[in-house]
C-alpha positions as a LaTeX table, in Angstrom:
\begin{tabular}{lrrr}
\hline
Residue & $x$ (\AA) & $y$ (\AA) & $z$ (\AA) \\
\hline
Met1 & $-16.95$ & $-8.40$ & 32.36 \\
Thr2 & $-16.17$ & $-10.03$ & 29.01 \\
Asp3 & $-18.92$ & $-12.19$ & 27.58 \\
Lys4 & $-18.55$ & $-15.20$ & 25.25 \\
Lys5 & $-19.23$ & $-13.16$ & 22.10 \\
Asp6 & $-16.35$ & $-10.76$ & 22.92 \\
Leu7 & $-13.98$ & $-13.70$ & 23.45 \\
Ile8 & $-14.96$ & $-15.18$ & 20.10 \\
Asp9 & $-14.39$ & $-11.80$ & 18.39 \\
Ile10 & $-10.95$ & $-11.47$ & 20.00 \\
Lys11 & $-9.96$ & $-14.96$ & 18.92 \\
Thr12 & $-11.13$ & $-14.49$ & 15.33 \\
Ala13 & $-9.51$ & $-11.04$ & 15.09 \\
Tyr14 & $-6.05$ & $-12.55$ & 15.58 \\
Glu15 & $-4.30$ & $-13.45$ & 12.37 \\
Glu16 & $-0.99$ & $-15.32$ & 12.31 \\
Leu17 & 1.82 & $-13.48$ & 10.53 \\
Asp18 & 3.08 & $-15.04$ & 7.33 \\
Glu19 & 6.73 & $-16.09$ & 6.99 \\
Glu20 & 7.72 & $-13.15$ & 4.78 \\
Thr21 & 6.31 & $-10.60$ & 7.22 \\
Leu22 & 8.03 & $-12.33$ & 10.14 \\
Phe23 & 11.33 & $-12.27$ & 8.26 \\
Ile24 & 11.05 & $-8.56$ & 7.38 \\
Val25 & 10.13 & $-7.61$ & 10.96 \\
Ser26 & 12.99 & $-9.64$ & 12.43 \\
Gln27 & 15.48 & $-8.18$ & 9.92 \\
Thr28 & 14.29 & $-4.66$ & 10.73 \\
Phe29 & 14.86 & $-5.24$ & 14.44 \\
Lys30 & 18.21 & $-6.81$ & 13.60 \\
Ala31 & 19.11 & $-3.61$ & 11.76 \\
Leu32 & 18.12 & $-1.56$ & 14.80 \\
Ser33 & 20.06 & $-3.82$ & 17.17 \\
Asp34 & 23.48 & $-2.68$ & 15.96 \\
Pro35 & 24.96 & 0.54 & 17.43 \\
Thr36 & 26.77 & 1.47 & 14.21 \\
Arg37 & 23.62 & 1.12 & 12.13 \\
Ile38 & 21.66 & 3.14 & 14.70 \\
Arg39 & 24.26 & 5.91 & 14.48 \\
Ile40 & 24.10 & 5.91 & 10.68 \\
Leu41 & 20.29 & 5.92 & 10.60 \\
His42 & 20.16 & 8.67 & 13.21 \\
Leu43 & 22.52 & 10.82 & 11.12 \\
Leu44 & 20.58 & 10.13 & 7.92 \\
Ser45 & 17.34 & 11.08 & 9.66 \\
Thr46 & 18.68 & 14.65 & 9.76 \\
Gln47 & 20.59 & 14.98 & 6.50 \\
Glu48 & 21.68 & 13.34 & 3.29 \\
Cys49 & 25.34 & 12.24 & 3.32 \\
Ser50 & 27.94 & 10.54 & 1.18 \\
Val51 & 29.83 & 7.51 & 2.51 \\
Asn52 & 32.86 & 9.71 & 3.23 \\
Glu53 & 30.74 & 12.28 & 5.07 \\
Ile54 & 29.18 & 9.55 & 7.22 \\
Ala55 & 32.62 & 8.08 & 7.95 \\
Asp56 & 33.99 & 11.51 & 8.92 \\
Lys57 & 31.03 & 12.59 & 11.06 \\
Leu58 & 30.81 & 9.28 & 12.92 \\
Ser59 & 34.57 & 8.54 & 13.04 \\
Leu60 & 34.15 & 5.25 & 11.20 \\
Leu61 & 36.13 & 3.55 & 8.47 \\
Gln62 & 34.73 & 4.04 & 4.97 \\
Ser63 & 34.61 & 0.24 & 4.52 \\
Thr64 & 32.54 & $-0.11$ & 7.71 \\
Val65 & 30.08 & 2.54 & 6.52 \\
Ser66 & 29.79 & 0.94 & 3.07 \\
His67 & 29.15 & $-2.47$ & 4.59 \\
Gln68 & 26.44 & $-1.15$ & 6.94 \\
Leu69 & 24.81 & 0.93 & 4.19 \\
Arg70 & 24.60 & $-2.16$ & 1.98 \\
Phe71 & 22.77 & $-3.98$ & 4.79 \\
Leu72 & 20.41 & $-1.03$ & 5.35 \\
Lys73 & 19.81 & $-0.56$ & 1.61 \\
Asn74 & 18.89 & $-4.23$ & 1.19 \\
Leu75 & 16.20 & $-3.72$ & 3.84 \\
Arg76 & 15.08 & $-0.52$ & 2.09 \\
Leu77 & 15.82 & 1.54 & 5.19 \\
Val78 & 18.13 & 3.85 & 3.23 \\
Lys79 & 18.22 & 4.97 & $-0.38$ \\
Tyr80 & 20.79 & 6.78 & $-2.47$ \\
Arg81 & 21.07 & 9.19 & $-5.33$ \\
Arg82 & 24.05 & 9.51 & $-7.61$ \\
Ala83 & 25.75 & 12.84 & $-8.30$ \\
Gly84 & 28.61 & 12.17 & $-10.69$ \\
Thr85 & 30.67 & 9.45 & $-9.05$ \\
Thr86 & 29.38 & 10.14 & $-5.53$ \\
Leu87 & 26.44 & 8.40 & $-3.88$ \\
Phe88 & 24.42 & 10.38 & $-1.37$ \\
Tyr89 & 22.42 & 8.37 & 1.15 \\
Ser90 & 19.23 & 9.30 & 2.98 \\
Gln91 & 16.62 & 7.51 & 5.06 \\
Asp92 & 13.99 & 5.60 & 3.10 \\
Asp93 & 11.45 & 4.34 & 5.62 \\
Glu94 & 9.56 & 6.85 & 7.71 \\
His95 & 7.97 & 4.08 & 9.83 \\
Val96 & 11.32 & 2.69 & 10.95 \\
Met97 & 12.70 & 6.19 & 11.51 \\
Asp98 & 9.70 & 6.90 & 13.76 \\
Ile99 & 10.45 & 3.74 & 15.75 \\
Leu100 & 14.10 & 4.78 & 16.04 \\
Glu101 & 13.20 & 8.31 & 17.16 \\
Gln102 & 10.68 & 7.04 & 19.72 \\
Thr103 & 13.21 & 4.55 & 21.07 \\
Ile104 & 15.89 & 7.24 & 21.37 \\
Asn105 & 13.40 & 9.50 & 23.17 \\
His106 & 12.49 & 6.63 & 25.47 \\
Ala107 & 16.17 & 6.03 & 26.29 \\
Leu108 & 16.76 & 9.72 & 26.97 \\
His109 & 13.92 & 9.81 & 29.52 \\
His110 & 15.36 & 7.05 & 31.70 \\
\hline
\end{tabular}
């Protein structure tokens, strides 16, 4: 049975999320709500790729890949390195990649 002291501790332990945190969380879930972005993140979880490599491997238009990478980069979910004139993209947030992997595993078990 829960006594009054425990209820008070539970109530005081809760802390409302600030607006910036709410925005970041909602944008992260927005990023993970798009099948194309999921495919790109899943690929980048296994290897670094250029825009053209992503487009080829996922059968997407280069412009589509560039647009989605821009969205993901703005959320700091992917990063890039430059080699000459080519940009190579890789995942940049282990926490989000863990969520993605767990969600994929969850889907595969149903």
